[in-house]
N, C-alpha and C positions, 0 to 999 in steps of 0.2 A: 561428513562434516570436515574431516580432515582434507579431503580433496578440494573442497570449496575454500578453505584457508589457504591452500597452496596456490589458488588462482589469484590471490590478492595483488602480488607484485606486478603480474603481467596486466591485470585490470587497471592498476594505477597508471602504468605506462600508456595504455590506449586512451584513458579517460580524457586526457587533454585534447587529443585530436576529435574525439566524439563530442566533446563540449563545443569545441571551435566550429564544427561543421553542423552540429545538431543532428547528426546521423544516428540511426538506431545502433545500439552496441552489439552488432551481429556476431562479432567473434566471442564476446561474453556468452551470449545465448547458444552459440554452436557448442561451446564447452559445457555449459549447463545441461544441454540435451544429451550430450555424451555420458554424463554423470547420472542420467535419469531424473534430473531435478524437477521437470514438469510433473513427475509423479510423487513429489516429495510427500504430499498430504493424502495420496491415494492409498487405501488399504492394500496390503501385500496380496490378498486374494484376487485383486483386480490387476496386479502386475506393478503395483506402486511400492514406494518405500515405507509407507505405514507410519509417518512421523507424528509426533504430538506437537502442540503448540510451543512448548519449551524448545524442541529441536528446530521448529521453524524460525523462532526468533533468533537462535544462534546463528542459523544459516544466514538470515537477512542482515544481521549485524556484521558478519564477515563480508557480505556483498557491499554493504555500506562503506566499509573500510576501503574496498576496492574501487567502487564507482557507485555513488549514491543512485544515479540514474537507472543503472542496471538493477539495483536493489528495489527500487520502486516500481518498475515494470513487473519484476518477479512478485512483488508483494501483491499486485492486482491479481495476478494469476492465482497465487496461492490463497488469496481471499476467497476466490470462487471455489476452488477445490476443497480448501479447508472447511468452509461452512458447510458444503454439501456432505462432507465426509463425517462431520461430528454431529449433525442434527439427528437426534434419535428417531428411529422409524416409529416408535410409539407417539411421538409428538406429532409427527407428520400425519399419522393415521387420525389423530384427534382433530387436526385441522381440516381433515376431509381428503387428504392426498393419498388415496389408496395405491396409486401407481408410483409413488415416490421412489421406493427402492429401485425400480427398474430404470426410472428416469436418472436417478442419481448414478447408478452404476454405468450406464451408457456414457454419461459425461466424464466420469472419472476414468473409465477405461481409455477414453480418447487422450486424457492428460497423461496417462501412464505410457501411452504410445508416443508421446512427444508433442501433443497439441499445445499451443499457447493461447490462453484466454485474456482478453482485456476487459476492462469494466467501463460501461458507459452509463453513468449515473448523473453526473454534473450538467447543468445547463447555464447558458448565459442569462443573467438576471435573477437566478435563484440559487446558483451554486449547487451544493450537494444536498439541499433540503428536498427529500423526496416528496414531501407533502405539498410542495409549491411548483412541481414540475408541470410542464405543458405537453410533453410527449405523450402520445395517446395511442391506443389500439382499439379495434372493433372485432368482434367475432364474426366469422364468415361460416359458409356451409361446411368447409373443410379445415377450419382452423382460425388464423387471426390475420389482420391487416394492421401492421404496425408502421407508424411514422413518428420519426424522432429527429431532434437536432441536439447533439450533445457536445460538450466541451470537455477539456482536460482528460482526454481519453489516452492514457499512457500506452505506448506501444502501437498507436493508430497505424494502420497500413501493414503491420507486421504480425497482427494476431490472426489465429485460424478462426476464432469466433469471438463474439462480444456479448457480455452480459449486459442487457439493456433493460432499464427500468421505465415503465410507462403506466399511465392511468387508463382505465376503462372509460372511454368517451361516453358510454351510456350510463355509467355509474361512477363519476369521478372520484369518490371516496375510495375506490378500489385500486390499489397499486400493485402491479405484478412484474415479474421479471421473466425475460426470455433470452435464450442463448441463440444468437443470431450468427450463422456462419458468414465468413468474409466472402464477397462475391457480388453478384448482381443485386442492385438496390442499396448497397453500402458504398458511401462516397465519403472519402477523406478530403478534408479541405485543410491545406498546409498553413495553418495559422499560428503555429507554435514558434514564437521567437522571443524568448524570455530571458530574464536576468539569470535565473538559476535552473537546475535540472533540465538543461537544454536537451540533453541526449534521450529524455523520456520520450520526445516526440508526441507530446500530448496534444495533438491536433484535434480540431472539431470534426466530427463525424455525423453524416446525415444518414438516416435510415428510412427507406420507403419500400417495405418487403411484405411479402405474403408468407406466412409461417404455418407449418403443420401444428397439430395439437401437441406433438412431442416437443416442440420448442419452449413450451411453457415450463419454466424451471420448477420441478417438484410436482407438476401436474395439477396444481390448484392455484386458483387466483386470489389476489387480495392479502398475501401474507408477508410482503415486503417490508412494511413498516414494523410488523411484529418481529420479523427476523433480525431487523437492526437493533432491537432491543434485547433479543434473546442471545445474540452473538455479537456484542459491541466490540469484542477483541479484534474481529476482522475488519471492522469499519473504524476503529479508533487506534488501538494499541499496536496493531501490526506495523503501522507506519514508523512507530517510535523506534523499533530496532534498526531501521535503516539509518535514521538521523543520528542515533547514538553511535553507530558505526562510522558516520561521516565525522562526528566530532573526535572519536578516537584517532582516526586517520590524520586529522589536523594536529593532534598532539604529537603523534609519532613523526610527522613530517617536519613539524616545527623543531622538534628535538634534534633531528638530524641536521637541519639547516643551521641551528645555533652551534652544534658541534663543529660543522664545517667551517664556521666563521670564528671558531675559538672564543665563543661567548659563554662557555660553562663556568668561568670564573666570576660572572656577574650575578650577584645576589637577586636583583630584580627579574632577571631571566629565569633562574632556577625556581624563584617564588611563583611566577606565572605558570611555568610547566607543572609545578607541584599542585597549585590550585585547580588547574585544568584537569590533571590526572584524577584528582579527588572527585571533581564534579562529574566527570564522565564515568568513572567507577561506581559513583552513587547512582547515576541514571541507570547504568547497566545492571546494578544489583536490584534496583526497583523493577525493572523489565523482567529479569529472572524470577523475582518473587511473584510478580503478577502472572507470569506464564505458568508457575507451579500452581497458583490458585485456579486459574482457568482449567488446567488439566485435571485437578481434583474436583472440580465442579463446585468449589467453595463459593457460597453466596457473597463473600467479601470481595470476590473478584471484581464485580462491576465497578466499584468505587476505585480499586487499584487500576483498572484499564484507563480511566480518565486521569488519574495522577501521573501514569506512565507517559501518556502522550503530552501532557502538559510539561512534565520535567524533561522530556526528550526534545521538544521544540525550542524551549527556552534555553536548555543547556547547550544545544548545538550552535545556536546563534551567539550566545555569549562566549563560548569556548573558541570558536573559530576567530571571532574578532580579537581576542586576546592573543591568540597564537600568531596573528599577523604582526602584532606589535613585538612579539618575540623575534620574529624573523626580520623586522625592519622594513624599509621602504621597499626593498626588492620584492616583497610579498604582494605588492599591488600590480605588478607587471603581469600582463597577459602571458599565459604559458607556465607561471608559477602555480604549482598545485594548490597552495594556500588560497590564492585568489579565487580559483574555482570552488574550493570547499567553502569558502566564506559565502559565495553566491547560493551554492547549493543548500548549505545549512540554514540560510535565511528563509527558505521556503517551509521549513519544519513548522514554524508557529502559525503559518498561513494556511497549511494544507488541512482540510476537514479531518477531525474536528479541530478548529482553530484553537489556540491557546486561551483566548477569551471565553470561547464556548466551554471549553474543558474547566476552566476556573469557575465559571458561573454554575456548571453542573455540581461541582464540588462544593461550592458555596451553599447551594440549596440543600445538598446532602448533609453538610456540616451542621445545618440548622434544623435537621430532622424532617425536612420536606421531601416530596417526590420529585426528583429532577426531570422526570418525564411528564409531569402534570403541567397544567397551564394553558393558556389560550394559544400560545405559540409553540407548535411542535418542534423539537430539535431536528427532525429529519424531515 
């Protein structure tokens, strides 16, 4: 944790150029691999660091302070390894995944050895809603044939393998996940040219691959939608840590720029910094509270997961906009880190689950309803 915090200044220095070119933050990940961070969520018995969710969000927060794009790419990897590491063997057995421990350990051991995983869930036209995806697979004599066209694949072209969701073309209600190695049959389309989070390289990726049985994550078909409900912290709240880190970075940099310009004597400047500090601190406290509930297996964690994502997305957007006003007109110049942070932060409310989806979930929950029920599934 201390080593990741020490990375922040150098990450900030590199972030401007990575943002300008849209290049993968290779130096950040070289350093993360040196620290063994691909194995952060991997149990120590498999060579990993054995972190809990609380530790993950603290790491992701620091990465967000350094470069939000690096944090988001790492978040996708941690979501794969974290979910695998924490789903109980007993639950997997109940679902019919008798080979789950062996499948899980093989994937986690690869991560501990430095492999980087990307997530290929979203599709053009349906976004992250797994229930509306068109990607499909068929069983073959020796495994599966998967065809998919995915979008928003962070780290595309730099991952060692991709977690791909697809539906069984012979039984469309069945949605499964596969770990597809980079290589033949995996094509990256360089489509990512965006306002914010440019260095995530979230290009479109097409898959047309034949896979062995061992590529089926968990060793059982049809549990993807259930997993989204059982471990929503990896599909909802994990993003929040990064965006809260982005917001904190904006406060820190705005304070530095205000001091450089001798603005500390202006009450409006101090007031904006004070309100921003309070807002980010409240969002971070919410995040840590949620992580503690997740690690404890508290049933209250589910609602807090959605509160955390809503708070993070909206707070990051509001705080970075306010910090630009602290710094003044110079903050809108390309190359000023506040201009990048403003663009990056604006993605927080839009990234699944969006702020509107989170608010709707919480609204149903507040009225005593089942947020997962209804004719339109959330995933």
